[in-house]
C-alpha positions as a printed Julia matrix, in Angstrom:
724×3 Matrix{Float64}:
  87.57   86.88  25.94
  85.57   88.41  28.85
  82.96   91.2   27.44
  81.85   92.33  30.88
  84.28   93.07  33.04
  84.78   97.03  33.58
  87.74   99.01  33.38
  88.15  100.88  36.53
  91.41  102.6   37.85
  92.39  101.98  41.15
  93.36  105.83  43.19
  97.6   106.11  43.46
  98.63  105.76  46.67
 101.74  106.89  47.97
 103.29  103.53  47.77
 104.47  103.73  43.7
 104.97  106.22  40.61
 101.7   106.64  39.9
  98.42  104.1   41.2
  99.36  100.58  40.87
  96.71   98.54  38.43
  93.42   98.19  37.39
  90.84   96.09  35.17
  90.15   96.21  31.57
  87.39   96.05  28.31
  88.38   93.98  25.95
  91.28   93.13  24.07
  92.44   93.98  20.63
  95.1    94.61  18.33
  98.83   95.36  19.4
 101.0    92.16  20.65
 100.34   88.97  22.34
 102.75   87.7   23.94
 103.15   84.55  26.84
 106.19   83.06  27.88
 106.87   79.87  26.04
 105.75   81.96  22.33
 106.68   78.44  20.77
 104.24   76.33  18.67
 102.35   73.11  20.81
 100.26   70.61  19.97
  97.6    71.83  22.7
  98.27   75.14  20.83
  97.74   74.63  17.41
  94.54   72.65  17.66
  93.58   75.66  19.79
  93.77   77.74  17.04
  96.62   79.87  18.55
  97.79   80.76  15.47
 100.86   79.66  16.88
 101.29   81.62  20.15
 101.94   79.09  22.92
 101.09   80.85  25.91
  99.57   84.55  25.67
  99.79   85.6   29.12
 101.07   89.5   27.63
  99.37   91.82  25.57
 100.11   94.78  24.76
  97.98   97.5   22.85
  98.88  100.1   20.48
  97.36  102.47  22.81
 100.03  102.23  25.06
  97.63   99.41  27.8
  99.64   96.6   28.82
  96.89   94.12  29.73
  97.44   90.4   32.02
  95.83   87.63  31.31
  95.58   86.0   34.52
  94.94   81.86  33.78
  93.71   82.14  37.76
  90.52   82.44  39.09
  91.18   85.72  41.58
  88.2    85.02  44.89
  90.03   87.5   46.99
  93.42   85.89  47.98
  95.17   88.71  45.6
  96.35   86.48  42.45
  95.59   88.78  39.69
  98.13   91.45  41.27
 100.68   88.81  41.75
 100.77   88.31  38.15
 100.49   91.51  37.02
 103.34   92.15  39.23
 105.69   90.07  37.9
 105.05   91.08  34.66
 105.66   94.86  34.74
 108.43   94.31  36.69
 110.68   92.11  33.77
 108.79   94.0   30.99
 109.62   97.92  33.09
 106.16   98.92  32.22
 104.28  102.07  34.57
 102.32  100.68  36.38
  99.58  102.86  35.71
  99.36  101.37  32.51
  99.08   97.28  33.55
  95.97   96.36  33.67
  94.51   92.51  33.62
  91.73   89.84  31.81
  90.56   86.87  33.02
  92.1    84.28  30.45
  89.21   81.77  28.55
  88.82   78.47  29.37
  91.91   76.5   27.35
  93.82   74.05  28.99
  96.51   73.38  26.34
  97.79   77.22  26.88
  96.74   77.88  30.42
  97.23   74.42  32.58
  98.49   74.86  36.26
 101.85   73.6   34.93
 101.83   71.54  39.05
  97.47   70.76  38.27
  97.37   69.58  34.92
  94.42   71.6   34.8
  93.39   75.13  34.38
  92.45   75.77  37.53
  93.21   77.12  40.76
  94.28   75.69  44.53
  96.47   74.2   46.34
  98.24   77.59  46.89
  99.65   76.91  43.59
  98.94   80.25  41.54
 101.97   81.99  42.43
 104.23   78.98  42.77
 103.72   77.63  39.04
 104.07   81.2   37.21
 106.47   82.97  38.54
 109.38   81.45  35.93
 106.3    81.19  33.31
 104.92   85.42  33.82
 107.69   86.07  34.57
 109.42   85.26  31.25
 106.42   86.6   29.46
 107.4    90.04  30.23
 111.12   89.85  29.73
 110.24   88.29  26.48
 107.68   91.22  25.04
 110.85   93.47  26.85
 113.22   91.52  24.61
 111.01   92.21  21.72
 110.5    95.67  22.48
 114.3    96.3   22.82
 114.57   95.09  18.62
 111.88   96.83  17.21
 113.56  100.05  19.02
 116.62   99.44  17.76
 115.21   98.03  14.21
 113.33  101.56  13.67
 115.82  103.72  14.87
 118.61  101.89  12.99
 121.06  101.36  16.58
 122.12   98.44  18.66
 119.76   97.06  21.01
 122.32   97.17  23.41
 121.3   101.03  23.19
 117.9   101.08  24.14
 116.52  101.1   27.73
 113.18  100.77  28.77
 112.49  102.66  32.74
 108.53  103.36  33.71
 106.95  102.14  30.25
 108.78  105.06  28.54
 111.76  102.76  25.45
 114.57  105.3   25.0
 117.71  105.3   23.1
 118.87  108.05  24.86
 117.59  110.75  22.0
 114.42  109.47  20.83
 111.64  108.1   23.24
 108.46  105.79  22.49
 105.87  104.02  24.72
 105.18  100.46  24.73
 102.42  100.79  22.36
 103.49  103.37  19.35
 106.32   99.67  19.9
 103.33   98.02  19.81
 103.07   96.42  16.11
 106.22   96.29  15.1
 107.51   94.52  17.88
 105.06   91.97  17.1
 107.14   91.06  13.48
 110.37   90.84  15.22
 111.95   87.41  15.86
 110.98   85.65  19.43
 114.31   85.57  21.33
 115.4    81.4   21.94
 116.3    82.37  25.75
 115.96   85.47  28.46
 117.58   86.89  30.94
 115.91   87.6   33.87
 116.12   90.65  36.84
 118.68   89.84  39.33
 116.4    90.2   42.77
 118.33   93.96  43.23
 117.01   95.2   39.66
 113.42   94.35  40.75
 111.04   97.35  40.82
 107.28   96.35  42.37
 107.73   92.91  42.96
 108.89   92.19  47.35
 107.22   96.15  47.12
 103.58   96.4   48.69
 100.86   97.64  46.34
  96.5    97.42  46.4
  95.27   94.33  45.0
  93.33   95.36  41.61
  90.04   94.55  43.06
  90.29   97.39  46.47
  89.19  100.06  45.05
  85.89   98.33  42.86
  84.91   96.31  45.9
  84.92   99.02  48.36
  83.05  100.55  46.43
  80.56   98.14  45.62
  80.73   98.21  41.56
  78.84   96.17  39.78
  79.88   93.74  37.12
  82.32   91.85  38.89
  80.9    89.04  40.17
  78.75   85.64  38.83
  75.27   87.3   41.24
  76.41   90.59  39.74
  75.8    89.17  35.62
  72.19   91.12  34.37
  71.63   90.12  30.19
  68.81   90.53  28.42
  66.75   88.09  29.42
  67.65   86.79  31.73
  64.95   84.59  34.6
  66.35   83.15  37.86
  66.57   79.02  38.92
  66.54   77.69  42.28
  66.42   74.17  43.01
  64.79   71.98  45.34
  67.07   68.92  46.36
  66.87   65.85  48.34
  66.74   66.7   52.34
  69.23   63.93  52.38
  72.18   63.01  50.2
  71.47   60.61  47.42
  68.03   60.9   47.6
  65.74   60.78  44.6
  62.56   62.7   43.42
  59.4    60.46  43.47
  56.87   62.79  43.34
  56.38   66.9   42.86
  53.2    68.93  43.16
  53.59   71.96  41.09
  50.7    72.87  40.87
  50.49   75.98  43.6
  54.62   77.27  42.57
  53.13   77.78  38.8
  49.85   79.96  39.79
  52.91   82.31  42.64
  54.19   85.71  40.4
  56.61   85.57  38.42
  57.23   82.17  37.9
  58.02   81.16  34.43
  58.19   76.97  34.7
  59.07   74.37  37.06
  61.65   71.94  35.55
  61.72   68.23  37.16
  64.82   66.5   37.56
  65.64   63.09  38.41
  66.81   64.62  41.9
  65.83   67.82  42.17
  62.68   70.27  40.88
  63.55   74.35  39.82
  61.64   77.11  39.32
  62.62   79.37  36.82
  61.43   83.22  37.01
  62.14   86.65  36.8
  63.57   87.08  40.33
  65.09   85.37  42.05
  63.0    86.47  45.52
  60.48   85.04  42.75
  62.03   82.18  42.62
  62.55   80.7   46.34
  58.77   81.48  46.97
  57.68   79.44  44.48
  61.18   76.97  45.26
  59.33   76.88  48.66
  55.74   76.29  47.86
  56.55   72.73  46.33
  55.7    69.6   47.4
  58.21   66.86  46.61
  58.04   63.0   47.68
  61.61   61.87  47.91
  63.4    58.14  47.92
  65.59   57.61  50.11
  65.96   54.32  49.58
  69.96   54.33  48.74
  70.86   57.55  50.38
  72.64   58.83  53.64
  71.08   57.91  55.87
  73.12   57.6   58.71
  73.53   60.93  61.88
  76.64   62.26  63.02
  76.34   59.99  66.1
  75.99   57.1   63.99
  79.34   58.03  61.92
  81.2    58.58  64.92
  80.57   55.25  66.34
  81.37   53.58  63.02
  84.98   55.96  63.3
  85.68   54.81  66.79
  85.03   51.0   66.42
  87.91   51.76  62.91
  89.96   53.79  65.96
  90.51   50.29  67.71
  91.13   48.08  63.84
  94.66   48.08  61.66
  94.25   50.83  58.89
  96.07   51.02  55.82
  99.72   51.57  56.41
 100.88   55.25  54.61
 103.97   54.81  56.67
 105.67   52.59  58.78
 108.61   53.37  60.68
 111.04   51.72  64.18
 111.06   53.1   66.9
 113.65   53.91  69.05
 115.02   51.17  71.73
 114.62   53.01  74.87
 112.14   51.97  77.16
 109.58   54.31  77.21
 109.49   56.05  80.11
 106.01   58.56  79.82
 103.77   57.42  77.31
 100.36   59.77  75.73
  97.57   58.84  74.25
  94.65   60.42  73.22
  91.62   60.73  70.64
  90.95   63.76  68.78
  87.28   64.21  66.98
  86.5    66.55  63.59
  83.58   67.84  62.69
  82.17   68.3   59.0
  83.09   71.91  58.42
  80.9    74.09  55.36
  82.63   76.34  54.03
  79.99   79.5   53.5
  82.23   81.83  51.2
  80.65   85.34  50.78
  78.96   84.64  47.57
  76.8    82.15  47.07
  77.26   79.62  44.36
  75.88   81.15  41.06
  76.22   80.66  37.71
  74.62   81.94  34.68
  74.44   79.82  31.42
  72.69   80.46  27.75
  72.8    77.75  25.17
  71.38   77.79  22.19
  71.33   74.36  21.35
  74.93   74.67  19.68
  76.91   76.51  21.44
  77.06   77.95  25.22
  78.58   80.85  27.05
  78.72   80.36  31.44
  79.13   83.47  34.17
  80.54   82.69  37.01
  83.68   82.43  39.52
  85.32   79.4   37.54
  88.28   77.43  40.09
  88.35   74.87  37.83
  88.16   76.16  34.33
  89.08   72.58  32.68
  86.28   70.6   34.64
  83.82   72.7   34.23
  84.15   73.66  30.16
  84.36   69.54  29.66
  81.4    68.41  32.55
  79.13   71.77  31.13
  79.57   70.34  27.46
  78.77   66.89  28.3
  75.4    67.78  30.5
  74.23   69.51  27.1
  75.67   67.0   24.99
  78.08   69.59  23.17
  81.65   69.53  22.46
  83.9    71.49  24.66
  85.52   73.92  22.31
  81.33   75.32  21.91
  81.2    76.31  25.56
  82.72   79.55  26.72
  83.85   79.69  30.5
  83.74   83.39  31.08
  85.57   83.85  34.57
  84.49   86.06  36.72
  85.89   87.54  40.1
  84.6    84.93  42.75
  83.67   86.68  46.17
  85.15   83.92  48.43
  85.76   79.95  47.43
  88.25   78.52  50.38
  87.83   75.46  48.23
  83.53   75.54  47.55
  84.22   76.64  43.83
  87.63   73.99  42.8
  84.54   71.0   42.22
  85.42   67.62  40.89
  82.39   66.53  39.44
  81.26   70.62  39.04
  78.11   70.4   40.06
  76.52   73.89  39.66
  77.71   73.69  36.52
  76.26   70.76  35.68
  72.85   71.28  37.26
  72.73   74.26  35.14
  73.7    72.81  31.98
  70.46   70.67  33.13
  68.51   73.29  33.11
  69.74   74.86  30.02
  68.65   72.13  28.18
  65.53   71.14  29.54
  64.24   74.47  28.92
  65.0    74.71  25.43
  63.74   71.57  25.15
  60.2    72.63  26.79
  60.7    75.87  25.38
  62.86   75.41  21.92
  64.44   79.4   22.14
  67.66   80.03  24.31
  67.01   82.43  27.0
  69.95   82.91  29.84
  69.18   81.53  32.85
  70.96   82.35  36.09
  71.23   79.6   38.44
  71.29   80.85  42.61
  71.88   78.48  45.31
  70.64   80.46  48.85
  73.01   80.17  51.56
  70.77   77.02  53.18
  71.17   75.5   50.42
  74.62   75.52  50.21
  75.12   75.27  53.83
  72.27   72.06  53.87
  74.53   70.71  50.66
  77.46   68.92  51.33
  81.44   69.43  49.75
  82.74   70.14  53.31
  85.92   69.81  54.95
  85.52   65.84  55.65
  84.95   64.49  59.63
  87.91   62.67  60.79
  88.82   60.92  63.9
  92.75   60.61  65.05
  94.07   57.87  67.68
  98.16   59.6   68.65
 100.22   56.96  70.79
 103.32   58.75  71.83
 106.5    58.24  74.31
 108.99   59.92  75.87
 112.31   58.35  76.89
 113.87   58.6   80.59
 116.28   60.98  79.14
 112.29   63.34  77.99
 113.14   62.42  74.06
 110.61   60.87  71.87
 111.26   57.35  71.17
 108.1    56.32  69.32
 104.49   57.91  67.7
 102.19   56.12  66.04
  98.93   57.81  64.49
  95.25   56.35  62.96
  94.04   58.49  60.72
  89.66   57.37  60.23
  88.43   59.47  57.66
  86.23   59.96  54.37
  89.1    60.4   51.29
  88.09   63.76  49.62
  89.59   61.45  46.06
  88.48   57.93  46.28
  85.13   57.84  43.17
  86.66   61.14  42.04
  88.56   62.22  38.46
  91.33   62.89  40.8
  91.59   59.63  42.54
  94.49   58.28  40.28
  96.6    61.47  41.38
  95.93   61.91  44.75
  95.38   58.27  46.2
  98.1    56.14  46.65
  98.42   52.59  47.76
  94.58   53.19  49.38
  95.35   56.21  50.82
  93.86   59.4   50.11
  96.57   62.66  49.99
  94.34   64.9   52.12
  93.77   62.82  54.82
  97.97   63.0   56.0
  99.53   65.37  54.62
 101.37   67.07  56.9
 101.65   64.05  58.63
 105.43   61.59  58.89
 107.57   62.69  56.27
 105.07   65.48  54.95
 105.23   67.15  58.09
 109.22   69.83  59.22
 109.92   67.19  62.16
 112.08   64.51  62.2
 110.64   62.32  65.04
 111.03   58.37  65.21
 108.76   55.77  65.15
 106.4    58.16  64.04
 103.51   55.42  62.11
 100.42   55.97  60.36
  97.49   53.81  58.97
  94.62   55.28  58.15
  90.32   54.07  56.81
  88.51   56.08  54.57
  84.53   54.59  55.91
  82.36   54.98  52.76
  79.96   57.61  53.42
  77.05   59.43  51.23
  77.89   63.13  52.1
  79.87   65.1   49.57
  83.18   65.83  50.76
  85.27   68.69  49.76
  88.87   69.88  50.61
  88.8    73.33  52.48
  90.9    75.76  52.75
  94.26   73.94  54.22
  92.39   70.65  53.27
  93.53   68.23  55.73
  96.44   70.48  56.94
  93.2    72.23  59.41
  93.39   68.44  61.36
  96.85   66.46  61.28
  98.17   70.47  61.75
  96.07   70.22  64.95
  96.89   66.74  65.66
 100.91   66.69  65.84
 101.26   70.84  67.7
  99.31   70.1   70.63
 100.14   66.57  70.83
 104.08   68.04  70.94
 102.65   70.03  73.35
 102.25   68.02  75.99
 105.17   66.0   75.22
 106.93   68.91  75.76
 105.21   69.48  79.09
 105.29   65.46  79.68
 109.16   66.6   79.27
 109.77   69.48  81.47
 111.1    71.16  78.15
 110.38   74.44  76.84
 107.54   73.94  74.01
 109.97   75.92  72.12
 113.0    74.49  72.57
 111.11   70.82  72.66
 110.21   71.51  69.19
 113.73   72.97  67.85
 114.92   69.43  69.33
 112.97   67.83  66.51
 112.88   70.67  62.99
 115.49   69.77  60.87
 114.52   72.04  58.3
 115.66   74.82  59.32
 112.69   77.34  57.51
 110.75   75.62  59.9
 113.22   76.37  62.75
 113.41   80.26  60.87
 109.94   80.94  60.62
 109.56   79.45  64.84
 112.11   81.73  66.31
 111.09   84.45  64.25
 107.47   84.35  65.83
 109.12   84.1   69.26
 110.95   87.15  69.17
 108.86   89.34  67.67
 106.52   88.19  70.62
 108.69   89.15  73.09
 107.5    88.68  77.1
 103.71   86.66  77.55
 101.48   90.24  78.56
 100.29   89.98  82.42
  96.68   88.54  82.75
  97.7    85.92  79.24
  98.55   82.37  78.76
 100.41   81.54  75.37
 100.38   78.74  73.32
 102.65   78.36  69.78
 102.42   75.84  66.74
 104.48   75.73  63.73
 103.89   74.08  60.42
 104.33   73.02  56.93
 101.89   72.79  54.33
 101.74   73.85  50.63
 105.51   74.86  50.22
 105.37   77.19  52.96
 106.02   77.45  56.33
 103.95   79.87  59.25
 104.68   79.3   63.04
 102.25   80.99  65.11
 101.8    82.48  68.96
  98.25   82.64  70.49
  98.05   85.02  73.72
  95.03   84.03  74.97
  92.77   85.51  78.07
  90.23   83.69  80.27
  87.06   85.95  80.49
  85.2    85.25  83.18
  81.9    83.21  82.21
  84.97   81.01  81.12
  85.27   81.46  77.73
  88.2    82.44  75.94
  89.64   85.65  74.06
  91.93   85.46  71.69
  94.06   89.09  72.31
  97.29   88.49  69.59
  99.25   86.24  67.03
 101.85   86.72  66.02
 103.12   85.11  63.1
 106.6    84.09  61.48
 106.07   83.21  57.35
 108.49   82.04  54.92
 106.8    81.78  51.64
 109.61   82.37  49.78
 110.43   85.26  47.62
 107.18   87.48  49.28
 105.96   89.28  46.06
 103.73   91.61  47.61
 104.36   92.0   51.65
 100.84   93.23  52.11
  98.92   90.7   49.93
 101.39   88.14  52.43
  99.49   89.85  55.48
  96.37   90.01  54.29
  96.25   86.48  53.68
  97.45   85.47  56.84
  95.05   87.17  58.63
  92.38   85.34  57.1
  93.53   82.19  56.78
  94.29   82.26  60.6
  90.91   84.23  61.29
  89.38   81.22  59.23
  90.71   79.06  60.96
  90.33   80.47  64.03
  86.02   80.9   63.09
  86.53   77.03  63.0
  87.6    76.34  65.66
  85.32   78.42  67.89
  82.29   77.17  67.0
  81.45   75.54  63.4
  80.54   72.36  63.09
  78.48   70.53  60.41
  76.4    67.67  62.17
  73.07   65.46  60.9
  69.8    64.04  62.39
  69.28   60.37  60.12
  71.02   62.05  57.29
  69.98   65.57  57.31
  71.68   68.36  57.66
  71.12   70.37  61.03
  72.67   73.96  60.19
  70.98   76.37  57.23
  72.53   80.15  57.94
  75.3    81.52  60.31
  72.32   81.52  63.16
  73.58   78.53  63.16
  76.36   77.43  61.92
  78.01   80.95  63.6
  81.37   82.03  61.52
  83.78   84.86  63.63
  82.21   87.71  64.92
  84.16   90.75  64.61
  84.39   90.79  68.18
  86.38   87.68  68.32
  89.31   88.55  65.6
  92.58   88.83  67.52
  95.18   91.62  66.65
  97.53   89.89  64.64
 101.23   91.07  63.59
 103.21   89.41  60.72
 106.99   89.37  60.42
 107.61   87.81  56.77
 111.07   86.06  55.9
 112.84   88.09  53.46
 113.69   85.04  50.79
 115.34   84.01  47.56
 113.57   80.82  47.65
 110.97   80.52  44.45
 107.7    81.7   46.36
 105.27   79.38  47.25
 101.78   79.23  48.65
  99.85   81.55  50.66
  96.39   81.46  50.55
  95.97   78.41  52.77
  99.13   77.9   55.21
  97.81   81.04  57.54
  95.76   78.78  59.28
  96.43   74.81  59.94
  98.72   76.99  63.3
  95.84   78.49  64.65
  94.31   75.86  66.22
  96.69   73.78  67.78
  98.63   77.6   68.83
  95.35   78.5   70.46
  94.34   74.95  72.33
  98.24   75.14  73.8
  97.16   78.03  75.08
  94.06   76.89  76.49
  95.28   73.9   77.89
  98.24   75.67  80.1
  95.35   78.16  81.14
  93.0    75.61  82.29
  94.32   72.42  81.94
  91.98   71.24  79.47
  92.89   69.21  76.69
  90.73   70.11  73.57
  90.57   67.22  71.62
  86.67   67.86  70.4
  85.91   70.83  68.2
  84.77   72.74  68.15
  86.16   74.79  71.38
  82.2    75.85  72.14
  81.76   71.77  73.19
  84.05   72.49  76.28
  82.05   76.16  76.89
  85.51   77.7   75.86
  83.23   79.65  72.45
C-alpha cells in the first residue's frame, strides 16, 4: 500500500450529515473485501489469500478505506468510487477514506481495457457494478456477523449512517469488522434501487479539494521527499530519433551541486542535489547529435505530404451507398488540425529507488500495468519485484497514459546506471521541465480531412464522403492489436460513420496513416477532437444550404434518442440569443456520453472573438456526483476552447518551435465563458465524463463565427484568421 499518503479530513459542508470523504494513511487489520471475492488464478499468483478484488477495507478503528484502482488526476475518480461503496455499505460519509491501489493487474484491472489503468473516460463505467457490489458484500457480511453475535435473525439487523442495530443494541462498522471477516462470502448481493440511494446522485466536494486548496504537501510526484534524494534532468535530442554522438560534460561536472553525469544512448542525464542545479548543469552540457535516423521534416513539409494523400484513395473504414436522388447542392471542404501538446500543470516526474533486486517508483501512474512491466524490463528484474506507488496526478489529459511508459523507462535506465557506477542504492527523482515536455513529443496527431457532402432538391443529405489523413496513435505500439483493424487506427476515425449519433445516407470514410517520426498520443477526447469538429461544421453548412434551422436539420438525422435529448435540452435552456451575440451549436457522442453545447459569441472591435456563454446538455448515464460532472464539462470545454483559439505545435527541420506558455498559449481566465451545465436524469449505467465536454466546443464556436463573419474556420487554431 502507499505509505506516503497523508490523512486530511475534508471540512464539513451543508450537503451531507457530515463532511464527506478524506484521505487515509496506511491499512492494517479489519475486514478487506472486494466485489468478486471468489479466488482466481490471478489472485492466487498475486498472493492475495483468496481475496480476489479487495476494494473495501473496514478497520477496527471504524475507518472504511476504499481502494481506488484508478489514477485520480483531477477528474474526481477517487470521490466517485468512494461514493459507490459508501452508499451500498450504508457507511457514514465521514468515516470513508481512499487509498490508491498497488500495481496488481490480476486484482485491479480496468475491466474495459484489460490492464490496470485509467483512460478513455472508463473509470466509472468499468467500476459502477464492481464497487457497488463490494460495498453491498461488505454490508451483508457485517449484518451476518451482528446477527450471529446478538443471536437474532439477519432480517432484524439494519445499517444506517455507519451504525449497525437490531433495535435494542448498536455497534459501529469497526466494532464488527473482525467478526465480519470470519463470515461466509455471499454468493450474490442485492444492490439498492435508485430511490434508496443516499449519496449517489448527490453533489459532494471531491476528496482532493481541501488539500489542493491548502497547498498540502505530499500529494503529487513533485512532492516526493525521501532521505538522500537526488534529482535528475536529461538532455535529449532536439529532433525525434536523434542519437547522442558526442558529449562534453566537463563544465557541467564542475557546477555546484552536481553529483554525476550519466550518458545514455540517446540522452545525457545530470544528477544533482536539487532540480534547479540539475537544470543549470544540463544546460551547460555540450552535445553532438546524429540525425541520420531522426525526423527531419518540418510542419510545411508534412502538410504538403498530407495534402497529396488527400488526392489519393485511402484504406476504407466505412463504405455506404449514396442516395439515388439527384445532387442539387454540394459542399466540399478541406480541414487542417495541428499537433497539440497536453501541458498538464504538473510536468512529468517520477522517483525511483533501485537496490539491484527490487525497485519502487513514486509517480502519478496512469497505466500501472505498463509502468510496472516496462520499469522491470529496464532494470532487468521481474515485474513482481517492482512496486508502483501511485500518487495524485497534477493533470494528464492523456499525457501520463503512455503506451511505452517512456519516463518510467528513462528513470529505470538512470537508476540502473547509477547503481552500476556507485554501487549503492539512492532514490532519484527524474523531472521533465515544461520546455522538455512541450518539445519532447507525444502530441495529439496532426490531421487533415477532406469532405464532400451533397443535398438533393428537398434539402436532404444524399451522400457524405470523407478522407482522413493522420498518424495512427496505436500503430507500432502494444495497443495495435486492439485498436487497429484492417489497417485503420480507431483513434483517427472515432465519431464517424456508424460511430456517430447521426444516421446519414451514403457516409463513406477512408484513411491514410502516414509514417512520421513525431511521437503522438491520445489527447483529451482523442480523435473526437477533430472528427466532431468536421462533422458538426459541415452539418451546419448543410443546414444553411438547405435553408433549414440548424437544430431542426440535425434532428432529422439524430436517430439516437439520447443525442436528441441533450440537443433539445441545451436549446431549451439556452433560450433566445442575447442582443449583440451570435450563436453556434454542436452535439456529439463520445465515450458513451452525449453532450450538446450552444456557444454565444461576440466579435470584438479588433475582430477577435469572445465566447460569452456556453449552454450544455449532458447525458452520461446515472449522474453519480452532479457537481463533479459540471466541473468536468467546464474543464473539458475550457480545454477544447484553449486548443482551438491559439494552440499549435509546429516544427522546423524536425525541431519543435514552441517551448512554454509564452509561445504555446493556453486559455486565459479572460477567455473563459460563463458555462451552464444541464444534466439529464438518466437511469442508464454511468459513462465517461472526463472527455466528452471537449469535442463539441470547437465546432459550436466555429459555427457561431461563420454565422457572424461569413468565414468558415477550417484550419486551426483560430489565431490563423486573426480571430484570437
